[in-house]
C-alpha positions as a printed NumPy array, in Angstrom:
array([[105.133,  74.83 ,  90.952],
       [105.922,  77.529,  88.3  ],
       [108.002,  81.001,  88.262],
       [106.756,  84.082,  86.77 ],
       [109.334,  86.046,  85.277],
       [112.642,  84.396,  84.326],
       [115.188,  87.503,  84.181],
       [118.113,  87.346,  86.954],
       [116.088,  86.36 ,  90.005],
       [113.669,  84.386,  88.526],
       [116.187,  82.143,  87.006],
       [117.598,  81.598,  90.41 ],
       [114.081,  80.635,  91.643],
       [113.872,  78.342,  88.65 ],
       [117.125,  76.623,  89.97 ],
       [116.608,  76.276,  93.549],
       [113.177,  74.744,  93.324],
       [114.538,  72.164,  90.296],
       [116.911,  71.211,  93.748],
       [114.248,  71.082,  96.503],
       [112.741,  67.507,  97.205],
       [109.025,  66.83 ,  96.698],
       [108.699,  69.97 ,  94.089],
       [107.404,  69.344,  90.541],
       [108.573,  72.473,  88.521],
       [105.541,  72.494,  86.1  ],
       [105.606,  76.112,  84.208],
       [107.505,  79.386,  83.663],
       [105.776,  82.649,  82.112],
       [108.195,  84.746,  80.387],
       [106.527,  86.949,  77.625],
       [110.31 ,  87.33 ,  76.061],
       [110.502,  84.579,  73.163],
       [114.163,  84.282,  73.365],
       [114.183,  84.138,  77.451],
       [111.22 ,  81.186,  77.133],
       [113.235,  79.28 ,  74.859],
       [116.229,  79.126,  76.832],
       [114.119,  78.026,  80.154],
       [111.823,  75.33 ,  78.361],
       [115.139,  73.774,  77.002],
       [117.367,  73.836,  80.409],
       [114.553,  72.708,  82.587],
       [112.213,  70.581,  80.15 ],
       [109.26 ,  72.672,  81.361],
       [106.399,  74.658,  79.386],
       [107.033,  78.357,  79.366],
       [103.484,  80.652,  78.721],
       [103.677,  84.3  ,  77.489],
       [101.022,  85.059,  79.904],
       [ 99.792,  84.57 ,  83.269],
       [ 96.395,  83.707,  81.545],
       [ 97.716,  81.143,  79.127],
       [ 99.302,  79.402,  81.789],
       [ 95.993,  79.231,  83.886],
       [ 93.893,  77.99 ,  80.258],
       [ 96.853,  75.123,  79.892],
       [ 96.325,  71.258,  81.357],
       [ 98.834,  72.15 ,  84.29 ],
       [ 97.764,  72.246,  87.569],
       [ 99.701,  75.157,  89.654],
       [ 99.674,  74.878,  93.358],
       [101.926,  77.652,  94.072],
       [104.224,  80.554,  91.843],
       [107.228,  82.653,  92.331],
       [106.48 ,  86.316,  91.271],
       [109.644,  87.379,  90.012],
       [108.531,  89.959,  87.5  ],
       [109.465,  93.843,  87.512],
       [107.842,  95.335,  90.369],
       [105.285,  97.625,  88.428],
       [103.886,  94.311,  87.404],
       [103.714,  92.6  ,  90.858],
       [ 99.965,  93.235,  91.755],
       [ 98.667,  92.48 ,  88.215],
       [100.41 ,  89.426,  87.636],
       [100.311,  88.212,  91.436],
       [ 96.417,  89.767,  91.274],
       [ 95.819,  87.001,  88.484],
       [ 97.317,  83.873,  89.969],
       [ 95.866,  84.572,  93.789],
       [ 92.192,  85.244,  92.129],
       [ 93.006,  81.585,  90.509],
       [ 93.485,  79.947,  93.982],
       [ 97.411,  80.089,  93.431],
       [ 99.624,  80.434,  96.543],
       [102.238,  83.11 ,  95.514],
       [105.903,  83.955,  96.545],
       [106.048,  88.008,  95.409],
       [109.427,  89.233,  95.02 ],
       [110.488,  92.315,  96.936],
       [108.75 ,  94.996,  97.5  ],
       [105.605,  93.676,  97.62 ],
       [104.169,  95.992,  95.006],
       [104.63 ,  99.334,  93.411],
       [102.11 , 101.151,  96.098],
       [100.3  , 100.879,  99.216],
       [ 96.91 , 100.496,  97.392],
       [ 98.292,  97.623,  94.963],
       [100.04 ,  96.062,  98.492],
       [ 96.745,  96.432, 100.171],
       [ 94.819,  94.535,  97.31 ],
       [ 96.831,  91.7  ,  96.978],
       [ 96.423,  91.034, 100.725],
       [ 93.069,  91.691, 100.722],
       [ 92.28 ,  89.186,  98.231],
       [ 94.937,  86.747,  99.4  ],
       [ 92.657,  86.857, 103.014],
       [ 89.594,  86.593, 100.63 ],
       [ 90.608,  83.905,  98.949],
       [ 92.788,  81.7  , 101.519],
       [ 95.992,  81.685,  99.809],
       [ 99.459,  81.959, 101.391],
       [101.044,  85.517, 100.368],
       [104.805,  85.552, 100.804],
       [106.931,  88.46 , 100.289],
       [110.591,  87.843,  99.144],
       [112.663,  89.742, 101.714],
       [115.842,  87.404, 100.964],
       [117.56 ,  88.786, 104.122],
       [115.242,  87.32 , 106.913],
       [116.587,  83.597, 105.722],
       [120.006,  84.494, 106.118],
       [121.882,  82.375, 108.407],
       [122.981,  84.989, 110.527],
       [119.884,  86.788, 110.972],
       [117.845,  83.498, 111.735],
       [120.865,  82.89 , 114.613],
       [120.697,  86.171, 116.333],
       [116.748,  86.947, 116.146],
       [116.006,  84.59 , 119.018],
       [118.876,  86.262, 121.341],
       [117.214,  89.841, 120.807],
       [116.609,  91.907, 123.784],
       [115.949,  95.549, 122.959],
       [117.628,  97.092, 120.348],
       [117.826, 100.775, 120.642],
       [120.269, 102.031, 117.872],
       [121.029, 100.531, 114.325],
       [123.723, 100.916, 111.645],
       [122.504,  99.543, 108.117],
       [125.193,  99.647, 104.998],
       [124.412,  97.862, 101.975],
       [126.576,  98.97 ,  99.301],
       [126.849,  97.116,  95.934],
       [128.735,  97.979,  92.434],
       [126.604,  99.11 ,  89.35 ],
       [124.678,  96.786,  87.451],
       [121.875,  97.113,  84.744],
       [119.552,  94.935,  86.968],
       [116.26 ,  96.322,  88.741],
       [116.815,  99.769,  87.155],
       [112.726, 100.312,  87.314],
       [113.276, 101.269,  90.817],
       [115.416, 103.532,  92.789],
       [118.325, 102.175,  95.236],
       [115.738, 102.243,  98.311],
       [113.173,  99.924,  96.738],
       [116.035,  97.987,  95.04 ],
       [118.36 ,  97.344,  97.913],
       [117.453,  99.637, 101.037],
       [114.164,  98.059, 101.708],
       [116.289,  94.513, 102.503],
       [117.684,  96.238, 105.55 ],
       [114.207,  98.057, 106.476],
       [112.369,  94.906, 106.7  ],
       [115.045,  93.672, 108.981],
       [115.273,  96.3  , 111.023],
       [111.34 ,  96.609, 111.485],
       [111.32 ,  93.313, 112.306],
       [113.953,  93.576, 115.197],
       [112.405,  97.053, 116.972],
       [108.825,  95.801, 117.179],
       [107.879,  99.271, 116.925],
       [106.092, 101.763, 115.013],
       [108.401, 104.272, 112.672],
       [107.497, 107.883, 114.259],
       [110.333, 110.162, 112.203],
       [111.977, 109.673, 108.864],
       [114.574, 111.894, 107.354],
       [116.047, 111.35 , 103.982],
       [118.809, 112.201, 101.003],
       [119.604, 110.754,  98.12 ],
       [121.038, 111.277,  94.646],
       [120.877, 109.905,  91.13 ],
       [124.341, 109.174,  89.957],
       [124.036, 107.102,  87.046],
       [120.723, 105.811,  86.258],
       [117.596, 108.411,  85.978],
       [116.482, 107.14 ,  89.661],
       [118.371, 107.981,  93.055],
       [121.201, 105.591,  93.337],
       [122.942, 106.533,  96.545],
       [120.747, 107.476,  99.928],
       [121.227, 107.914, 103.206],
       [118.317, 107.376, 105.714],
       [117.807, 107.843, 109.665],
       [114.511, 106.507, 110.98 ],
       [113.227, 107.151, 114.55 ],
       [110.761, 104.786, 115.934],
       [108.317, 105.71 , 118.6  ],
       [110.008, 103.237, 121.301],
       [112.933, 105.989, 121.   ],
       [114.944, 103.204, 118.84 ],
       [116.917, 104.989, 116.182],
       [118.009, 103.511, 113.139],
       [120.637, 104.904, 110.191],
       [120.749, 103.086, 106.759],
       [123.037, 103.508, 103.42 ],
       [122.52 , 101.991, 100.525],
       [124.05 , 102.735,  97.147],
       [123.979, 100.634,  93.879],
       [127.457, 103.013,  92.4  ],
       [129.848, 101.683,  94.739],
       [133.483, 100.375,  94.135],
       [133.007,  97.655,  96.867],
       [130.321,  95.37 ,  97.927],
       [129.326,  95.856, 101.949],
       [126.142,  94.61 , 103.071],
       [126.176,  94.837, 107.246],
       [123.989,  95.69 , 110.059],
       [125.388,  96.505, 113.618],
       [122.899,  97.421, 116.522],
       [123.441,  98.269, 120.198],
       [121.229,  97.018, 122.729],
       [121.864,  97.041, 126.542],
       [124.954,  95.996, 127.787],
       [125.632,  93.585, 123.965],
       [126.668,  94.981, 120.536],
       [126.179,  92.976, 117.507],
       [127.51 ,  93.005, 114.111],
       [126.015,  90.872, 111.042],
       [127.745,  90.375, 107.93 ],
       [125.075,  89.174, 105.668],
       [127.586,  88.307, 102.833],
       [129.701,  86.157, 104.88 ],
       [126.637,  85.051, 106.707],
       [128.642,  85.933, 110.283],
       [127.662,  87.229, 113.352],
       [129.696,  88.985, 116.15 ],
       [128.142,  89.647, 119.728],
       [130.599,  91.935, 122.567],
       [128.733,  91.571, 125.708],
       [129.252,  93.693, 128.785],
       [129.644,  91.794, 132.144],
       [127.086,  92.189, 134.682],
       [129.937,  93.883, 137.124],
       [131.732,  95.984, 134.696],
       [133.308,  99.079, 136.153],
       [134.965, 101.338, 133.571],
       [137.462, 102.278, 136.081],
       [138.486,  98.707, 137.466],
       [138.342,  97.496, 133.676],
       [140.94 , 100.987, 132.506],
       [143.057,  99.5  , 135.613],
       [143.153,  96.348, 135.019],
       [144.069,  96.662, 131.251],
       [146.593,  99.036, 131.783],
       [148.504,  96.535, 134.361],
       [148.315,  93.992, 131.301],
       [149.225,  96.852, 128.349],
       [145.767,  95.968, 126.927],
       [147.089,  92.678, 125.365],
       [143.691,  91.058, 125.493],
       [141.38 ,  94.074, 125.062],
       [139.336,  95.91 , 127.551],
       [138.751,  93.608, 130.497],
       [134.915,  92.894, 131.237],
       [133.984,  92.712, 127.43 ],
       [133.13 ,  89.086, 125.957],
       [133.256,  88.5  , 122.435],
       [131.355,  85.527, 120.956],
       [129.649,  83.952, 117.886],
       [126.405,  82.583, 117.886],
       [126.369,  79.555, 115.967],
       [125.53 ,  79.555, 112.213],
       [123.25 ,  76.619, 110.766],
       [124.491,  77.114, 107.139],
       [122.804,  77.394, 103.978],
       [121.769,  79.357, 100.807],
       [118.842,  82.239, 102.103],
       [117.183,  81.538,  98.731],
       [116.58 ,  77.837,  99.396],
       [115.673,  78.247, 102.949],
       [113.233,  81.126, 102.058],
       [111.497,  79.004,  99.035],
       [111.462,  75.954, 101.539],
       [109.673,  77.938, 103.909],
       [106.952,  79.385, 101.652],
       [106.468,  75.841, 100.224],
       [105.605,  74.386, 104.099],
       [103.535,  77.391, 104.158],
       [101.785,  76.245, 101.545],
       [101.892,  72.943, 102.456],
       [100.736,  73.516, 106.008],
       [ 98.55 ,  76.249, 105.24 ],
       [ 99.888,  78.317, 107.567],
       [101.34 ,  82.002, 107.42 ],
       [104.567,  82.846, 105.708],
       [107.738,  84.015, 107.65 ],
       [107.218,  87.358, 105.832],
       [103.937,  88.32 , 105.561],
       [102.089,  90.764, 103.02 ],
       [101.568,  92.921, 105.734],
       [105.196,  92.758, 106.425],
       [105.784,  93.191, 103.011],
       [103.708,  96.203, 103.036],
       [105.109,  97.421, 106.163],
       [108.591,  97.819, 104.272],
       [107.11 ,  99.246, 101.664],
       [105.418, 102.343, 103.398],
       [108.421, 103.266, 105.028],
       [110.493, 102.926, 101.722],
       [107.899, 105.054, 100.351],
       [108.135, 107.829, 103.152],
       [111.768, 107.347, 103.02 ],
       [111.366, 108.789,  98.811],
       [108.838, 111.683,  99.955],
       [111.497, 112.809, 102.592],
       [114.172, 112.807,  99.832],
       [111.896, 115.092,  97.486],
       [111.238, 117.519, 100.345],
       [115.247, 117.524, 100.883],
       [115.826, 118.216,  97.669],
       [113.557, 121.046,  97.389],
       [114.817, 122.837,  99.939],
       [118.658, 122.097,  98.908],
       [117.567, 123.604,  95.492],
       [118.559, 120.484,  93.526],
       [114.831, 120.505,  91.462],
       [116.838, 120.903,  88.279],
       [119.188, 117.889,  88.902],
       [116.721, 115.816,  89.421],
       [114.498, 116.561,  86.735],
       [114.   , 113.633,  84.884],
       [114.844, 113.613,  80.714],
       [111.338, 113.761,  78.349],
       [109.928, 110.152,  78.462],
       [111.851, 108.826,  81.578],
       [110.634, 108.248,  84.829],
       [111.529, 111.158,  87.861],
       [114.578, 110.13 ,  90.23 ],
       [112.145, 109.19 ,  93.089],
       [110.5  , 106.286,  91.756],
       [107.587, 108.376,  90.934],
       [106.968, 110.492,  94.026],
       [107.163, 113.959,  92.023],
       [108.453, 117.278,  93.367],
       [106.029, 119.773,  94.719],
       [105.273, 117.25 ,  97.648],
       [102.358, 118.09 ,  99.917],
       [102.472, 120.613, 102.74 ],
       [101.581, 117.639, 105.202],
       [104.763, 115.849, 104.146],
       [106.609, 118.911, 104.434],
       [105.201, 119.745, 107.977],
       [106.025, 116.056, 109.099],
       [109.98 , 116.732, 108.134],
       [110.337, 119.57 , 109.539]])
């Protein structure tokens, strides 16, 4: 087992692989000499400056976590897959749909496992509620974080919101019909806060808010389905379900509640918390990846699912461009010389096709 990229994400992967039974951590790939020396000292493994060096060395690599910056996902994972190494690629799968398609095609050609690191899919709260879903029709997702210098190579949509996009896509089971979005850069050159409305072909609607410049940390998903409301707290790994009784009548419930002073809430509603099997999401994710590698089966989060989340994220970026143009915010979003634009590569002056889709 190896880990490519030993920044914040990569170090966590190294830690967990070191704790999992039946795993031999043999190498890391890290071009930064200082970081490489620290990893070699802490884990007692060989650290190579490039994928090429690692593949040439006398070490057997069966699988690798790719935790390098997004811009390098395609190159690093592509080289590993070509060499017959199964890969878990951190989210987002790649920087563009073309790169994502190339990785998916390469994995299929080589018969390799390609899993995408959408961590919340392994949150015990998500695992507990997913089998109980009926037909979610309205989602509210909030993911707020205090500012850190981590992952500033991408905007808040690809950094934070994509977690919720992936979960909602997995729950909604429907194609995206329309996207409307607004975003603003606050502290970094890229969009730091965004609000998005997504409508699905099924009629389901999802609202997303993501910020990496908040004063508090919030990671919650709430959704409504027929006769049921579900609230997921990702951070607490907790789920609350409020169900409406089959024989519920508002008039009767109001009358009964008024008679009792509503001390027990509104009659006809039942509150429950599904049993949560404790576990660290990253450990569950990596264990699931290794299971797919050993059993040669499809991973829980496939390359195509990672691509689907990326496709919506990129459409959100385009929608933010449209909103910025309509609102006359072009100068506000102008990037300083030599720095990427605020939309993660999506330029102002959006195509007429995209404009029409947002009208």
